[in-house]
C-alpha positions in Angstrom: 1.8 9.0 12.9 -0.3 11.6 13.7 -3.5 11.8 11.8 -3.6 14.9 9.4 -6.2 17.6 10.6 -8.8 18.0 7.8 -9.5 21.6 8.4 -5.9 22.7 8.4 -5.4 20.4 5.1 -8.3 22.2 3.4 -6.8 25.7 4.2 -3.4 24.3 3.1 -4.9 23.2 -0.2 -6.6 26.4 -0.8 -3.4 28.2 -0.3 -1.7 26.0 -2.5 -4.1 26.5 -5.4 -4.2 30.3 -4.9 -0.3 30.3 -5.8 -1.3 28.8 -9.3 -4.5 30.4 -10.4 -6.4 33.0 -8.2 -9.8 31.6 -9.7 -9.4 28.0 -8.6 -12.6 26.1 -7.8 -14.7 28.9 -10.1 -17.6 26.6 -11.2 -18.6 26.9 -15.0 -19.9 24.9 -17.6 -20.0 25.3 -21.7 -19.0 23.6 -24.7 -15.4 24.7 -24.6 -15.1 23.5 -21.1 -16.5 20.2 -22.0 -14.3 19.6 -25.0 -11.3 20.8 -23.0 -11.9 18.3 -20.1 -12.6 15.3 -22.7 -9.4 16.0 -24.2 -7.7 16.3 -21.2 -8.9 13.0 -19.8 -7.8 11.0 -22.7 -5.2 8.8 -21.6 -6.4 8.1 -18.1 -7.4 4.6 -17.3 -10.8 6.0 -15.9 -11.9 8.6 -18.4 -15.5 8.7 -17.4 -14.7 9.6 -13.7 -11.9 12.1 -14.7 -14.6 13.9 -16.9 -17.0 13.8 -14.1 -14.9 15.4 -11.7 -13.1 17.9 -14.0 -16.1 19.1 -15.7 -17.1 20.9 -12.4 -14.3 23.4 -13.1 -13.8 26.1 -15.7 -11.4 25.6 -18.4 -9.3 28.6 -17.0 -8.6 26.8 -13.7 -7.3 23.8 -15.2 -5.5 25.2 -18.3 -2.0 23.8 -17.7 -0.5 20.6 -16.5 0.8 22.1 -13.2 -2.7 23.1 -12.0 -4.2 19.9 -13.4 -1.8 18.0 -11.4 -2.3 19.8 -8.4 -6.0 19.4 -8.5 -5.8 15.7 -9.2 -3.9 15.1 -6.1 -5.7 17.0 -4.0 -8.9 15.4 -5.1 -7.3 12.0 -4.6 -6.3 13.0 -1.0 -9.8 14.3 -0.3 -11.2 11.0 -1.4 -8.6 9.1 0.9 -9.4 11.2 3.8 -13.2 10.7 3.5 -12.8 6.8 3.0 -10.4 6.6 6.0 -13.0 8.5 8.2 -15.7 6.1 7.0 -13.5 3.0 7.7 -12.5 4.0 11.1 -16.1 4.6 12.0 -16.9 1.0 10.8 -14.1 -0.3 12.7 -15.0 1.2 15.6 -18.6 -0.1 15.5 -17.5 -3.7 14.8 -15.0 -3.6 17.4 -15.6 -6.1 20.4 -18.4 -7.7 18.9 -18.3 -11.5 19.6 -20.2 -12.8 16.6 -17.5 -14.8 14.5 -18.5 -13.3 11.2 -18.6 -9.6 12.8 -14.8 -10.4 14.1 -13.8 -11.5 10.7 -15.3 -8.4 9.1 -13.6 -6.3 11.6 -10.4 -7.6 10.9 -10.9 -7.0 7.0 -12.0 -3.4 7.7 -9.1 -2.7 10.0 -6.7 -4.0 7.5 -8.2 -1.8 4.9 -8.2 1.3 7.2 -4.6 0.8 7.6 -3.9 0.7 4.0 -6.0 3.8 3.2 -4.3 5.6 6.2 -1.0 4.8 4.2 -2.4 6.1 1.2 -3.5 9.5 3.1 0.3 9.6 4.4 1.8 9.0 0.9 -0.5 11.6 -0.8 -0.1 14.3 1.7 3.7 13.8 1.4 3.4 14.0 -2.3 1.4 17.1 -2.2 3.9 18.7 -0.1 6.7 17.9 -2.3 4.8 19.0 -5.4 4.6 22.4 -3.7 8.3 22.4 -3.1 8.8 21.6 -6.6 6.8 24.4 -7.9 8.5 26.7 -5.8 11.8 26.0 -7.5 10.9 27.6 -10.6 11.6 26.1 -14.1 15.4 25.5 -13.6 16.2 22.1 -14.8 18.7 20.0 -12.5 19.3 16.9 -10.6 17.5 18.4 -7.5 14.3 19.1 -9.4 14.4 15.5 -10.8 14.8 14.2 -7.5 11.6 16.0 -6.3 9.8 14.6 -9.3 10.9 11.2 -8.3 9.7 11.5 -5.0 6.2 12.6 -5.8 5.9 9.9 -8.3 6.9 7.1 -5.8 4.6 8.5 -3.1 1.5 8.7 -5.5 2.4 5.2 -6.8 2.6 3.8 -3.4 -0.7 5.5 -2.3 -2.2 3.8 -5.5 -0.9 0.4 -4.5 -2.2 0.6 -1.0 -5.6 1.5 -2.2 -5.7 -1.4 -4.6 -4.6 -3.7 -2.0 -7.8 -2.6 0.1 -10.0 -3.2 -2.7 -8.3 -6.9 -3.4 -8.7 -7.8 0.4 -12.4 -8.3 -0.3 -11.8 -10.7 -3.0 -13.6 -14.0 -2.2 -15.5 -12.6 0.7 -19.2 -12.7 1.1 -20.0 -8.8 1.5 -22.6 -7.4 3.5 -24.0 -4.2 2.5 -21.6 -2.1 4.8 -18.5 -4.0 3.2 -19.7 -3.7 -0.3 -20.1 0.2 0.4 -16.4 0.2 1.8 -15.1 -1.7 -1.4 -17.0 1.0 -3.7 -15.2 3.8 -1.6 -11.9 2.2 -1.9 -12.3 1.7 -5.7 -13.0 5.2 -6.0 -9.8 6.0 -4.1 -7.8 3.9 -6.2 -9.4 5.3 -9.5 -9.0 9.0 -8.8 -5.3 8.3 -7.5 -4.6 6.4 -10.8 -5.7 9.6 -12.8 -3.7 11.8 -10.4 -0.8 9.9 -11.1 -1.2 10.2 -15.0 -1.6 13.8 -14.6 1.4 14.2 -12.5 3.6 12.2 -15.1 2.2 14.3 -17.8 3.1 17.4 -16.0 6.6 15.8 -15.1 7.4 14.8 -18.7 8.3 18.3 -19.9 11.2 18.6 -17.3 12.4 15.1 -18.0 12.5 15.7 -21.7 14.4 19.0 -21.2 16.8 17.3 -18.7 17.5 14.6 -21.4 18.1 17.4 -24.0 20.4 19.2 -21.7 22.2 16.0 -20.9 23.0 15.3 -24.6 24.6 18.9 -25.2 28.2 18.6 -25.5 
């Protein structure tokens, strides 16, 4: 599969946010923002990480579940892209080295790079699908629920792949370089976990509405 072009992806994300809120990424800090971010991050598995990232942005830029889901997913994709870039760089440095320990380290890094690449692919698909979902408007039907299910599946798979990378280091004596990789992989897994939470929160209103609609005679 072709590697995503980072520059084009950044442009895509900028256009995506501009459709939701013109003032996206406006930096701002005040007591209201702090309170809003703290309440928004309640329920995530990684609350402190959530607060650290979201507190950079004004309350007005993340004042709804739609914008929040978009931001959380783009953050997850950004972290995955950066981690993959680092992994591929390390794998290239280790490739061809004859020392047995380096060879073993190379295989671990290569496997982790494959898993994080899978995360990138899944998150990219989720972002595109969420864009399609947002363009459909608010009409509740089976097609909308299908789009929601797709996004949820892709983000869940991305999370599983990132966690698999983290678990691949269990039981191994880690060099400084491998320890750095594990920290980066953990970060990808944690921000993706938070992104999944925010998307599910965003999607819940549509699922509830669909349930009510289906119950009507």
